[in-house]
C-alpha positions in Angstrom: -6.8 -17.5 -3.3 -8.7 -15.7 -6.0 -7.1 -14.8 -9.0 -7.8 -11.9 -11.2 -9.7 -14.9 -13.5 -13.2 -13.0 -14.4 -15.7 -15.5 -12.4 -19.0 -15.7 -14.7 -21.7 -13.3 -13.5 -25.3 -14.0 -13.0 -27.0 -11.4 -15.5 -28.8 -9.7 -12.7 -25.1 -8.3 -11.6 -26.0 -5.0 -12.8 -28.9 -4.8 -11.4 -27.6 -5.7 -7.7 -24.4 -3.0 -7.9 -25.5 0.0 -6.9 -27.0 2.5 -9.1 -25.0 4.7 -11.8 -21.8 2.4 -10.9 -21.8 -0.9 -12.8 -20.9 0.2 -15.9 -17.8 2.3 -14.5 -16.1 -1.0 -13.4 -12.8 -2.2 -14.3 -12.8 -5.7 -15.0 -11.1 -7.0 -11.9 -13.6 -4.9 -10.1 -16.2 -6.6 -11.3 -14.8 -9.7 -10.7 -13.8 -9.2 -7.0 -17.4 -7.4 -6.7 -18.8 -10.9 -8.0 -16.3 -13.2 -5.6 -17.8 -10.4 -2.3 -21.4 -10.9 -3.4 -21.0 -14.8 -3.9 -19.3 -15.4 -0.6 -21.1 -12.7 1.5 -17.7 -13.1 4.3 -17.6 -11.0 7.5 -13.9 -10.5 6.4 -12.6 -9.7 2.9 -8.8 -9.2 2.0 -8.2 -7.8 -1.7 -4.8 -7.0 -3.0 -4.3 -4.6 -5.6 -1.7 -2.9 -6.9 -1.2 1.1 -6.4 -2.8 2.7 -9.2 -5.4 -0.5 -9.8 -8.5 1.2 -8.2 -8.9 0.2 -4.4 -10.6 3.2 -4.0 -13.5 2.8 -6.8 -14.1 -1.0 -5.8 -14.5 -0.6 -1.9 -16.9 2.6 -2.2 -18.9 0.3 -4.7 -19.1 -2.4 -2.6 -19.8 -0.2 0.1 -22.7 1.7 -1.5 -23.8 -2.0 -2.6 -24.0 -3.2 1.0 -25.8 0.0 1.8 -28.3 -0.3 -0.8 -29.2 -4.0 0.2 -29.1 -3.4 4.3 -26.1 -5.4 5.0 -24.7 -2.4 7.0 -26.1 0.5 8.1 -22.8 3.1 8.5 -19.4 3.0 7.2 -15.9 3.1 8.9 -13.4 3.4 7.2 -9.6 3.3 8.7 -6.7 5.5 6.7 -2.9 5.8 7.2 -2.9 9.3 7.3 -5.1 12.7 7.9 -4.5 13.7 4.3 -5.8 10.1 2.6 -8.8 9.9 5.3 -10.0 13.2 3.5 -9.1 12.0 0.1 -11.6 8.9 1.2 -14.5 11.4 2.1 -13.6 13.1 -1.5 -13.9 10.2 -3.0 -17.3 8.7 -1.5 -19.0 12.2 -1.4 -18.5 11.2 -5.5 -21.0 8.6 -5.6 -23.5 9.3 -3.1 -21.8 8.3 0.2 -21.1 11.2 2.8 -18.1 10.7 5.3 -17.4 13.1 7.9 -13.4 13.4 8.3 -13.4 15.5 11.0 -14.6 13.3 13.0 -13.3 12.9 16.7 -16.5 11.2 19.3 -20.1 11.8 20.3 -22.6 11.6 17.7 -22.6 11.4 14.2 -24.5 13.8 12.9 -27.8 12.5 10.7 -26.7 13.5 7.5 -23.5 11.5 7.5 -23.6 7.4 6.6 -20.0 6.9 8.2 -16.9 8.5 9.1 -13.5 7.9 8.0 -10.5 8.2 10.7 -6.9 7.0 11.0 -4.9 3.9 12.7 -3.8 6.5 14.8 -6.9 7.9 15.7 -8.8 4.2 16.3 -5.3 3.9 18.5 -6.1 6.7 20.8 -9.9 5.9 21.3 -10.8 1.8 20.4 -13.9 2.1 22.6 -15.5 4.7 21.1 -15.3 2.9 17.3 -16.3 -0.4 19.1 -19.5 1.5 20.9 -20.3 2.9 16.9 -20.1 -0.8 15.2 -22.1 -2.3 18.0 -25.3 0.3 18.2 -25.3 -0.1 14.5 -24.6 -2.8 11.7 -20.9 -1.6 10.4 -18.7 -2.0 7.3 -15.1 -1.5 8.4 -12.9 -0.7 5.3 -9.5 -0.9 7.0 -7.2 0.9 4.0 -3.6 -0.7 3.2 -4.0 -3.1 6.3 -0.4 -3.4 6.8 -0.5 -0.1 8.7 -2.4 -2.0 12.0 0.7 -4.1 12.4 2.8 -1.0 12.7 2.6 -1.4 16.2 1.6 -3.8 18.6 -1.5 -1.0 20.0 -2.3 -0.5 16.7 -3.2 -4.0 15.9 -5.0 -4.3 19.3 -6.9 -1.4 19.2 -8.1 -1.8 15.2 -8.8 -5.8 17.0 -11.0 -3.8 20.0 -12.5 -1.2 18.1 -14.0 -3.4 14.7 -14.1 -7.1 16.4 -18.4 -6.5 16.5 -18.1 -5.2 12.8 -21.0 -7.1 11.1 -18.2 -6.4 7.6 -14.4 -5.9 7.5 -12.7 -5.0 4.1 -9.2 -5.0 4.0 -6.8 -3.8 1.4 -3.3 -3.2 0.4 -1.6 -2.3 -2.6 2.0 -3.5 -1.6 4.2 -6.4 -0.4 3.3 -7.0 3.2 5.3 -6.0 6.0 9.2 -7.9 7.0 8.2 -7.7 10.5 6.0 -10.4 12.3 3.6 -8.6 13.7 0.4 -10.3 13.0 -2.5 -8.2 11.2 -5.6 -8.0 12.3 -8.7 -9.2 10.5 -6.2 -11.3 8.3 -6.3 -14.9 7.6 -3.1 -16.8 8.0 -2.5 -20.1 6.1 0.5 -22.5 6.6 2.3 -23.7 3.7 4.2 -26.8 3.6 7.4 -25.6 4.9 5.3 -25.2 7.6 5.2 -21.5 7.6 2.0 -19.4 7.7 1.4 -16.7 5.4 -1.5 -14.0 4.6 -3.9 -15.4 2.2 -5.7 -12.8 0.0 -9.5 -13.5 -0.8 -8.7 -11.3 -4.3 -5.2 -10.6 -5.5 -4.9 -8.0 -8.8 -0.9 -8.0 -9.6 0.9 -4.9 -11.2 1.7 -7.8 -13.9 -1.8 -8.3 -14.7 -3.3 -4.4 -14.5 0.0 -3.8 -16.5 -1.8 -6.5 -19.5 -5.2 -4.8 -18.9 -3.8 -1.3 -19.6 -4.7 -0.5 -16.0 -0.8 0.8 -15.0 1.4 2.5 -16.5 4.9 0.4 -17.5 7.7 1.9 -15.5 11.0 2.4 -17.0 13.5 2.6 -14.9 16.8 5.0 -15.2 19.8 4.0 -12.8 22.5 6.1 -12.5 25.7 5.5 -10.9 28.9 7.4 -10.1 32.0 8.8 -8.2 31.6 9.0 -4.7 34.3 10.2 -2.3 33.1 10.9 1.6 35.2 11.1 4.8 34.7 8.4 7.2 34.4 9.2 11.4 37.9 7.6 11.8 39.0 10.5 9.5 40.1 9.0 6.2 38.6 9.8 2.6 37.2 6.8 0.7 36.5 7.4 -2.9 34.0 4.5 -4.7 31.9 4.0 -7.3 28.3 3.9 -6.5 26.8 0.5 -7.5 30.1 -1.4 -7.4 30.4 -4.9 -4.5 30.9 -2.6 -1.3 30.6 -3.8 1.9 27.6 -2.9 3.9 28.5 0.4 5.3 30.5 1.4 2.2 27.6 0.9 0.4 25.1 2.8 2.8 27.5 6.3 2.7 28.0 6.0 -0.9 24.3 6.0 -1.3 24.2 9.0 1.2 26.4 10.8 -0.5 24.8 10.6 -3.8 21.9 12.4 -2.2 24.1 15.0 -0.7 22.4 18.4 -2.4 26.0 19.7 -2.1 27.2 17.4 -4.7 27.2 16.9 -8.1 24.9 13.7 -8.2 21.9 14.9 -7.4 22.1 18.2 -9.9 22.9 16.3 -12.2 20.3 13.7 -11.9 17.5 16.3 -11.2 18.6 17.4 -14.6 18.1 14.4 -16.3 14.9 13.5 -15.0 13.5 17.5 -15.7 14.3 16.5 -19.8 12.6 13.7 -19.4 9.4 15.5 -17.9 10.1 17.6 -20.7 9.7 14.8 -23.2 7.0 13.5 -21.5 5.0 16.6 -21.7 4.7 16.6 -25.7 2.2 14.3 -25.6 0.8 15.1 -21.8 1.1 18.2 -21.3 0.2 18.2 -17.8 3.2 15.7 -16.9 4.2 16.1 -13.4 7.5 15.0 -11.6 8.1 13.9 -8.0 11.4 13.9 -5.8 10.9 11.7 -2.8 13.3 12.7 -0.1 15.0 11.2 3.3 14.3 14.4 5.2 13.1 17.8 5.3 16.3 19.6 4.9 17.0 17.6 1.8 13.3 18.4 0.4 14.2 22.0 0.5 17.9 21.7 -0.9 16.1 19.4 -3.6 13.4 22.4 -4.3 16.2 25.1 -4.3 18.7 22.8 -6.6 14.9 22.6 -9.0 14.4 26.2 -8.9 17.8 26.8 -9.9 17.9 24.1 -13.3 14.1 24.7 -14.4 13.4 28.6 -13.5 10.2 27.4 -11.8 9.6 26.9 -8.1 8.7 23.6 -7.0 5.8 22.5 -4.7 7.3 21.4 -0.9 5.4 19.2 1.0 7.1 18.3 4.8 4.7 15.8 7.3 4.6 18.3 10.0 3.4 21.2 7.3 -0.4 22.1 8.1 -0.8 23.4 4.3 0.4 20.2 3.2 -2.8 18.5 2.2 -3.6 21.7 0.4 -0.8 22.1 -1.4 -0.7 18.3 -3.1 -4.6 19.2 -4.1 -3.3 22.5 -5.6 -0.4 20.3 -7.2 -3.0 18.0 -8.3 -5.1 19.9 -9.9 -2.5 22.6 -11.3 0.4 21.8 -14.4 3.0 22.8 -12.1 6.2 20.6 -12.9 7.6 19.4 -9.9 6.8 18.4 -6.5 9.2 17.8 -3.6 7.9 15.5 -0.4 9.3 13.4 2.0 6.8 10.9 3.0 3.5 12.3 2.6 3.0 11.1 -1.2 4.6 8.1 -0.7 1.3 5.9 0.2 -2.0 6.1 -1.1 -2.2 10.1 -2.5 -4.0 9.8 -5.6 -1.7 12.7 -8.2 -2.8 11.1 -11.6 -0.5 13.1 -13.9 2.8 12.1 -11.7 4.7 10.8 -14.8 8.3 11.2 -13.7 9.8 10.3 -9.8 13.2 10.9 -8.3 14.1 8.2 -5.5 16.4 10.3 -3.2 15.8 8.9 -0.3 17.4 5.8 1.7 14.9 3.8 2.9 15.3 0.7 0.9 12.6 -1.6 2.4 10.4 -3.5 -0.6 7.3 -1.9 0.6 7.8 1.4 0.7 9.3 1.3 -2.7 6.8 0.0 -4.1 4.3 2.2 -2.3 6.7 5.2 -3.8 6.6 4.0 -8.0 2.9 3.1 -7.1 2.9 6.9 -7.0 3.3 7.4 -11.1 1.4 4.0 -12.5 -1.6 5.6 -12.3 -3.3 5.5 -16.2 -5.5 7.6 -17.5 -5.5 7.0 -21.0 -4.1 4.2 -22.9 0.2 4.2 -23.9 1.1 6.8 -20.5 4.4 5.9 -19.8 6.4 6.4 -15.8 9.8 7.1 -15.8 11.4 6.7 -12.2 15.0 7.8 -11.7 16.8 5.5 -9.1 21.0 5.1 -7.5 22.4 2.2 -8.9 21.7 0.6 -5.1 21.3 -3.2 -5.2 18.9 -3.4 -3.2 16.7 -1.1 -5.3 17.4 -2.4 -8.7 16.2 -5.8 -6.9 13.0 -4.2 -6.8 12.7 -2.5 -9.7 13.3 -6.3 -11.1 10.9 -7.6 -9.1 7.6 -5.1 -9.9 5.4 -7.9 -10.8 6.4 -10.4 -7.9 3.5 -10.5 -5.8 4.5 -11.3 -1.7 2.5 -12.2 1.3 3.0 -11.1 5.1 5.1 -14.0 6.2 4.2 -14.7 10.2 6.6 -17.2 10.8 10.5 -16.6 10.5 11.9 -19.6 8.6 14.2 -22.1 11.3 17.5 -21.2 11.5 19.5 -21.2 8.3 16.8 -22.0 5.9 16.5 -18.9 3.6 14.3 -16.2 4.8 14.3 -13.4 2.0 12.5 -11.0 4.7 15.9 -11.2 7.1 17.6 -8.2 5.9 14.6 -5.5 5.6 14.1 -6.0 8.8 15.8 -3.7 10.3 15.6 -0.9 7.3 12.0 -1.4 8.1 12.2 -0.5 11.5 14.3 2.9 10.1 11.9 3.7 7.6 8.8 3.9 10.1 10.9 6.6 12.6 8.9 10.3 12.6 11.5 12.7 11.0 11.8 14.4 14.2 12.5 11.0 16.2 16.1 11.3 17.4 17.9 8.0 16.1 21.7 8.5 17.4 22.7 8.0 13.8 24.6 11.4 14.3 26.6 9.5 17.0 26.9 6.5 15.0 27.9 7.7 11.2 29.3 10.4 11.4 31.2 11.5 8.0 31.3 14.2 5.8 29.9 14.0 1.8 33.4 15.5 -0.2 32.4 15.0 -3.4 30.3 13.4 -6.0 29.2 12.7 -9.9 26.7 11.0 -11.8 26.4 9.0 -14.9 24.0 7.2 -16.5 23.9 3.7 -16.1 21.2 1.3 -17.4 17.6 1.5 -18.2 15.3 -1.7 -16.9 12.0 -2.3 -18.1 10.1 -5.6 -17.8 13.0 -7.4 -16.2 15.2 -6.2 -18.9 18.3 -4.1 -18.7 19.2 -1.6 -21.8 22.0 0.8 -22.3 25.7 1.3 -21.7 26.9 3.7 -19.4 26.8 7.3 -20.9 27.7 10.7 -19.3 25.2 13.2 -18.0 24.1 15.4 -21.1 25.5 13.4 -23.6 23.7 12.0 -27.0 23.5 8.6 -25.8 21.9 9.9 -22.3 19.0 12.2 -24.5 18.7 8.9 -26.2 17.3 7.3 -23.5 15.7 10.3 -22.4 14.3 11.4 -25.6 11.9 8.5 -25.2 8.1 9.5 -26.3 5.7 9.6 -23.3 3.2 7.8 -25.0 4.3 4.4 -26.0 2.0 0.5 -25.7 4.2 -1.5 -22.9 5.4 -3.5 -26.4 6.4 0.0 -28.1 8.6 0.9 -25.3 11.0 -2.5 -25.2 11.2 -2.4 -28.9 12.6 1.0 -28.9 14.8 0.5 -26.1 16.4 -2.2 -27.9 17.1 0.4 -31.0 18.7 2.6 -29.1 20.8 0.4 -27.1 21.9 -0.7 -30.8 22.5 2.2 -31.9 24.5 3.4 -28.7 26.5 0.4 -29.1 26.8 0.5 -32.5 27.8 4.8 -32.1 30.8 3.7 -29.3 32.4 1.4 -31.7 32.9 3.9 -34.5 34.5 6.5 -32.1 38.4 6.0 -31.9 39.6 4.0 -28.5 41.7 7.2 -27.5 38.9 9.5 -27.9 36.2 7.7 -25.4 36.0 7.3 -22.2 36.3 4.2 -20.2 32.5 4.2 -19.4 32.2 4.7 -23.3 33.9 1.5 -24.4 32.1 -2.0 -24.4 34.2 -3.9 -22.1 36.4 -6.0 -24.7 38.0 -2.8 -26.1 38.7 -1.0 -22.5 43.0 -1.1 -22.0 44.3 -4.1 -19.9 45.9 -2.1 -17.8 47.4 -3.3 -14.3 46.1 -2.0 -10.9 49.9 -1.0 -9.8 49.6 1.3 -12.9 46.9 3.1 -12.8 47.2 4.2 -9.5 51.0 5.1 -10.2 49.3 7.3 -12.7 46.7 8.5 -10.5 49.6 9.7 -7.7 51.9 11.3 -10.3 48.7 13.8 -11.0 48.0 14.0 -7.4 51.3 15.5 -7.2 51.1 17.7 -10.2 47.6 19.4 -8.7 49.0 19.3 -5.0 52.3 21.7 -6.6 50.0 23.7 -8.6 47.6 23.7 -6.0 50.4 24.9 -3.6 51.6 27.9 -5.9 48.3 29.1 -7.0 46.2 28.5 -3.4 43.1 27.0 -5.2 41.8 24.1 -4.0 42.4 20.4 -5.1 39.3 19.6 -5.9 38.4 23.0 -8.3 42.0 22.4 -10.1 40.8 18.8 -10.7 37.2 20.2 -12.0 39.1 22.8 -14.6 41.2 19.7 -15.7 38.2 17.6 -16.5 36.5 20.8 -18.1 39.6 21.5 -20.1 40.4 17.6 -21.4 36.8 16.1 -20.8 36.2 12.7 -19.2 35.5 11.4 -15.9 36.5 12.3 -12.5 40.4 10.3 -11.6 39.3 7.0 -10.1 37.1 6.3 -14.3 40.0 8.1 -16.1 41.9 6.0 -19.2 45.5 6.2 -18.7 45.6 8.5 -21.7 43.2 10.9 -20.0 45.4 11.1 -16.9 48.4 11.7 -19.1 46.3 14.8 -20.9 45.5 15.8 -17.6 49.3 16.1 -16.5 50.3 17.5 -19.4 47.8 20.5 -18.8 48.3 21.1 -15.5 52.2 21.2 -16.5 50.9 23.6 -19.2 49.5 25.9 -16.7 52.6 25.8 -14.2 54.7 26.7 -17.3 52.4 29.9 -17.7 52.9 31.0 -14.7 56.6 30.7 -14.3 
């Protein structure tokens, strides 16, 4: 595998490069170009982190091949309709004309090629095979892992492009967790007998960050107390991020993302405050919420309007005007965009600097593509901030941003550790169409009853910073207020300072005035679970009596008590806070007599 170490390029390299492009290439792009020109392979797989500039590399190489008459035409295959148009626009900027509307028949002589989708190739593979057979063709397979989305797509790509003169495969993310072979990818067998994809050139996130090509990513994780009703009618209360069964973790996560709870408004509010700070240094910085489905996307847009007073751009996959809205947002300076899937992969909106991961999709491929929307750097010092629910799989992905993965074609033998096994079902779920009947309503009937958010921690460069804090607190604002322009080493230094300040502040606060989440573990009171359970039961009894007396809902009374006495939800409150609330509800009841 060729790495990012720059190979020695002949002094003639700029002369061999396409006119007007050599002095614009990044070091990794020059190195990859040199590697390709030296080898002159029929197939070449380039793996480069999202935001590194795969499109520029591919089109520069296409221009070189056209200029030297190695090929006569180009076919770009992209995952989506929007991306094929984006490819055509990028090609036009360096003098290559691609037709993004091509469907059949002879190509107009003013074009040098076409931009199509994998789905389009799947429908008419022989059309594209005939084009490759008639003229020497370079095929650029963008995000090549999509050729394995279904066996029919892979077979169609093989049939269509087997006669191509040259094939350039590109990807920016960990490969698939299934074992569908990806066409035109070389697999090498390791010492363990398992075949893995072998890239011809790799440029990972860690290298791109060192080179200043991508932004450093600050992950801000939020936990909180979740309440939901199961299919059996049981009411469950759990804290997001605590050890839970797979089903309970999934339903706690879904409860957090419910727009009717408090978690999403609180996290969106925090993300908007972060965006305001970033815009002090980057005036056109934008933010993106990646939603699970269209109903949630619309509900989040409504919340954003309530929080900011400004409408958000909503992008839905089945909306005919989606591409135009993405372009309008990309070229403008409005604050927020909400989308389901369209902007999770490949879409170029460089001003996106703040993200909210509000989807239950948890494959490493989707996560990396989603985070990739925020890392494209326009100038040195820009940072990216991504807000996450405290879910173990997401925290693992955040810690492993710099890990490079290959596509594993074989499953480990039974009993061996298979790092992809847990993700296989999740990937299938992620790839279902939004309007597909999944039967989920029959399998997972539940009702979200309530949620709230607690700032949990900051993750950066594999390290964690901060203790828990409530939304709107000074401790939370310390982290939200990190400047938007910082060098990577400055980010870490500043996070360490903020953490030290938070710890020092918590030590000065009298224990009886502090919430449990604000206290270091060594100073939290030792109370048995039985004592806490009895105190909560007594509080619930008093609230129930007061609810009967006033006609108010239980939840409303608990919220009034929190507003009056302060502190977290009942499940997280200290014994002292529970006693204060009991005293307050008794006071209210006495006044009514």
